[in-house]
C-alpha positions in Angstrom: 150.1 191.3 279.7 152.0 187.9 280.2 154.8 189.0 278.0 155.3 192.3 279.8 155.0 190.4 283.2 157.8 188.1 281.9 160.0 191.1 281.0 159.5 192.7 284.4 160.2 189.5 286.2 163.3 188.6 284.2 165.0 192.0 284.2 163.9 192.8 287.8 165.3 189.5 289.1 168.6 190.1 287.3 168.9 193.6 288.8 167.7 192.1 292.2 170.3 189.4 292.3 173.0 192.1 291.5 171.8 194.1 294.4 171.9 191.1 296.7 175.4 190.2 295.8 176.6 193.7 296.3 174.8 194.2 299.7 175.7 190.8 301.0 179.4 191.2 300.2 179.6 194.5 302.0 177.8 193.1 305.1 180.0 190.0 305.1 183.2 192.1 304.8 182.1 194.5 307.6 181.7 197.5 305.4 178.2 198.6 306.2 179.5 202.2 305.9 179.6 201.6 302.2 175.9 200.6 301.9 174.6 204.2 301.6 176.7 205.0 298.5 175.6 201.8 296.9 171.9 202.5 297.6 172.4 206.0 296.1 173.8 204.5 293.0 170.9 202.1 292.7 168.3 204.9 293.3 170.0 207.0 290.5 169.9 204.1 288.2 166.1 203.5 288.8 165.4 207.3 288.5 167.2 207.6 285.1 165.5 204.4 283.8 162.1 205.8 284.6 162.9 209.1 283.1 164.1 207.3 279.9 160.9 205.4 279.7 158.7 208.5 280.2 160.8 210.3 277.5 160.2 207.5 275.0 156.4 207.5 275.8 155.6 211.2 275.9 158.3 212.4 273.6 157.1 210.3 270.7 153.6 211.7 271.0 154.7 215.0 269.6 155.9 213.4 266.3 154.0 213.0 263.0 152.6 209.6 262.3 155.4 208.6 259.9 158.0 209.9 262.4 156.4 207.9 265.2 156.4 204.7 263.1 160.0 205.2 262.1 161.1 205.9 265.7 159.1 203.0 267.0 160.3 200.6 264.4 164.0 201.5 264.9 163.8 201.4 268.7 162.0 198.0 268.5 164.9 196.5 266.4 167.5 198.0 268.9 165.6 196.7 271.8 165.5 193.2 270.3 169.2 193.3 269.7 169.8 194.4 273.3 167.6 191.7 274.8 169.1 189.0 272.6 172.5 190.0 273.8 171.4 190.1 277.4 169.9 186.6 277.5 173.0 185.0 275.8 175.3 187.1 278.1 173.5 186.0 281.2 173.5 182.4 280.1 177.2 182.5 279.6 178.3 184.5 282.7 175.8 183.8 285.4 178.1 181.4 287.1 180.8 184.0 287.4 178.6 187.0 288.1 179.3 187.0 291.7 183.1 186.9 291.3 183.0 189.6 288.8 181.0 191.9 290.9 183.2 191.2 294.0 186.2 192.3 292.0 184.5 195.6 290.9 183.4 196.3 294.4 186.8 195.8 295.9 188.3 198.3 293.4 185.5 200.8 294.2 186.0 200.4 297.9 189.7 201.3 297.4 188.8 204.3 295.3 186.1 205.9 297.5 182.4 206.9 297.7 182.1 208.1 294.2 183.3 204.9 292.8 180.9 203.0 294.9 178.0 205.0 293.6 179.3 204.5 290.0 179.6 200.8 290.4 176.1 200.3 291.8 174.7 202.7 289.2 176.3 200.8 286.2 175.4 197.4 287.6 171.8 198.2 287.9 171.4 201.0 285.4 172.0 198.7 282.4 169.2 196.4 283.4 166.9 199.5 284.0 167.5 201.0 280.6 167.2 197.7 278.8 163.9 197.1 280.6 162.5 200.6 279.8 163.3 200.3 276.1 162.1 196.7 275.6 158.9 197.4 277.7 158.1 200.4 275.6 158.7 198.5 272.3 156.6 195.5 273.6 153.7 197.8 274.6 153.7 199.3 271.2 153.7 195.9 269.6 150.9 194.6 271.7 148.8 197.5 270.6 146.7 197.5 273.8 145.2 200.9 274.6 144.7 199.9 278.2 147.0 199.9 281.3 147.3 196.1 281.2 150.9 196.1 279.8 152.1 198.5 282.5 150.3 196.6 285.2 152.0 193.4 283.9 155.4 195.0 284.1 154.9 196.3 287.5 153.6 192.9 288.8 156.7 191.2 287.3 159.1 193.7 289.1 157.1 193.3 292.3 157.5 189.6 292.0 161.2 189.9 291.3 161.6 192.2 294.4 160.0 189.6 296.6 162.0 186.8 295.2 165.2 188.7 295.5 164.5 189.5 299.2 163.6 185.9 300.0 166.8 184.8 298.2 168.9 187.3 300.2 167.3 186.1 303.5 168.0 182.5 302.7 164.3 181.6 302.6 164.3 180.6 298.9 166.6 178.5 296.8 166.5 179.2 293.1 168.2 177.1 290.4 169.3 180.2 288.5 170.7 178.2 285.5 167.3 176.7 284.9 165.4 179.8 285.6 167.3 182.0 283.2 167.2 179.3 280.5 163.4 179.0 280.6 162.7 182.8 280.9 165.4 183.5 278.3 163.7 181.1 275.8 160.4 182.8 276.4 161.9 186.2 276.0 163.3 185.2 272.6 159.8 184.3 271.5 158.5 187.7 272.7 161.4 189.4 271.0 160.6 187.8 267.7 157.1 189.3 267.9 158.5 192.7 268.8 160.9 192.5 265.8 158.2 191.6 263.4 156.1 194.5 264.6 159.1 196.9 264.4 159.4 196.0 260.7 155.7 196.6 260.2 156.2 200.1 261.8 159.1 200.7 259.3 156.8 199.6 256.4 154.1 202.0 257.6 156.7 204.8 257.8 157.3 204.0 254.1 161.0 203.3 254.9 160.4 199.6 253.8 158.1 198.4 251.1 155.8 195.4 250.9 153.1 196.8 253.3 150.3 195.5 251.0 152.0 192.1 250.4 150.3 189.9 253.0 151.7 186.5 253.9 148.1 185.4 255.1 145.0 186.9 256.5 143.1 185.0 259.2 141.4 187.9 260.8 138.0 186.2 260.2 139.3 183.0 262.1 141.1 184.9 264.8 139.5 188.3 265.2 141.9 190.8 266.8 139.2 192.0 269.2 138.3 188.5 270.4 139.5 187.3 273.8 141.8 184.7 272.2 143.1 187.2 269.6 143.8 189.7 272.4 145.6 186.9 274.4 147.7 185.8 271.4 148.6 189.5 270.7 149.5 190.2 274.3 151.6 187.1 274.8 153.3 186.5 271.5 152.5 189.8 269.7 150.6 187.7 267.2 149.3 189.4 264.1 146.5 187.9 262.1 147.4 189.6 258.8 151.3 189.9 258.7 153.2 190.9 255.7 155.7 188.5 254.0 158.6 190.5 255.2 157.3 190.2 258.9 156.9 186.4 258.7 160.2 185.9 256.9 162.3 188.0 259.4 160.3 186.5 262.4 161.2 183.0 261.3 164.9 183.9 260.4 165.3 185.4 263.9 163.3 183.0 266.1 164.5 179.6 264.8 168.3 180.1 264.8 168.3 182.1 268.0 166.4 179.5 269.9 168.5 176.7 268.6 171.7 178.5 269.7 170.3 179.5 273.0 169.0 176.1 274.0 172.0 174.2 272.7 174.6 173.0 275.2 177.1 175.7 276.2 180.2 174.0 274.7 178.6 172.6 271.5 180.4 175.0 269.2 183.8 173.6 270.0 184.4 170.0 269.1 187.2 168.5 271.2 189.4 165.8 269.6 189.2 162.3 271.2 192.6 162.5 272.8 191.6 165.8 274.3 188.4 164.4 275.6 190.2 161.6 277.3 192.7 164.0 278.9 189.9 166.3 280.0 188.0 163.4 281.5 190.9 162.3 283.5 191.3 165.8 284.8 187.7 166.1 285.7 187.8 162.7 287.5 190.8 163.9 289.5 189.2 167.1 290.3 186.1 165.4 291.4 187.9 163.1 293.6 189.6 166.0 295.4 186.4 168.0 295.6 187.6 170.7 293.3 185.1 170.1 290.3 182.1 172.2 289.8 179.2 171.2 287.6 177.9 174.0 285.5 174.3 173.4 286.4 175.0 173.7 290.1 177.3 176.7 289.9 174.6 179.3 290.2 172.9 177.4 293.1 176.2 177.1 295.0 176.8 180.8 294.5 173.3 181.4 296.0 174.3 179.3 299.0 177.5 181.3 299.6 175.5 184.5 299.1 173.1 183.5 301.9 175.9 182.5 304.2 177.4 186.0 303.7 174.1 187.7 304.4 173.7 186.1 307.8 
């Protein structure tokens, strides 16, 4: 349930911040007449996302067992790829998200109502479709036959809505850089479990071999039906008797991805010493004139400007 709550919170807050930025910009610029098309685009995006999730859930029930496992395994791998791309994209572009959305909104305002609807739909729809796919894959991986995963997602989305509203009203200050780093790292752990379970689905569909080649079996130590077994399964998609392929791919995905995600943003480019000195002099000059912006504070300053525009 916690893993699904985290998905709902993370994805919901991303979409909520996008909506806050769009609405606050229109209010600040005196274009309240454009709010209705924006809300229309948001409503369409939410409806399509819900329909997509329902199609995944009920459509797969009509398939044979092998087809269900093949579909589930394939979509789980796709979902992991999308979520991985999303957490890295948000980590890299969160500081510039407001500016990017403002540019798109200015263009849409010049083009008319249809462009406004499309802009809002595209901005929110991507998050909605990603959420529907990853939640569906995560629920399959958790193996819970109850409504707990769905409740977890709904609670996460509800929390995100409340936080977004408080953020918009200026009643809450969020260090977005820290928030997205922590939640992104936890999502990578959840995604690793979904990926391992997706491979297990493909093995059960006889698309991949090695189903009987177990890496270990500790079901007697951690029974799947025990409270702690259920907790590990729900949070980390833990399996007490995984195959060698599952464990191998889990480790090959989780370790490098976490290292890359948690590493400093600029670690990939080593700057020569002379360039470092020149860059330091430039930064000192910019700091003295008030033109510098620290990466860690960029999202927070964007939040302050957003609240100013909302008033």
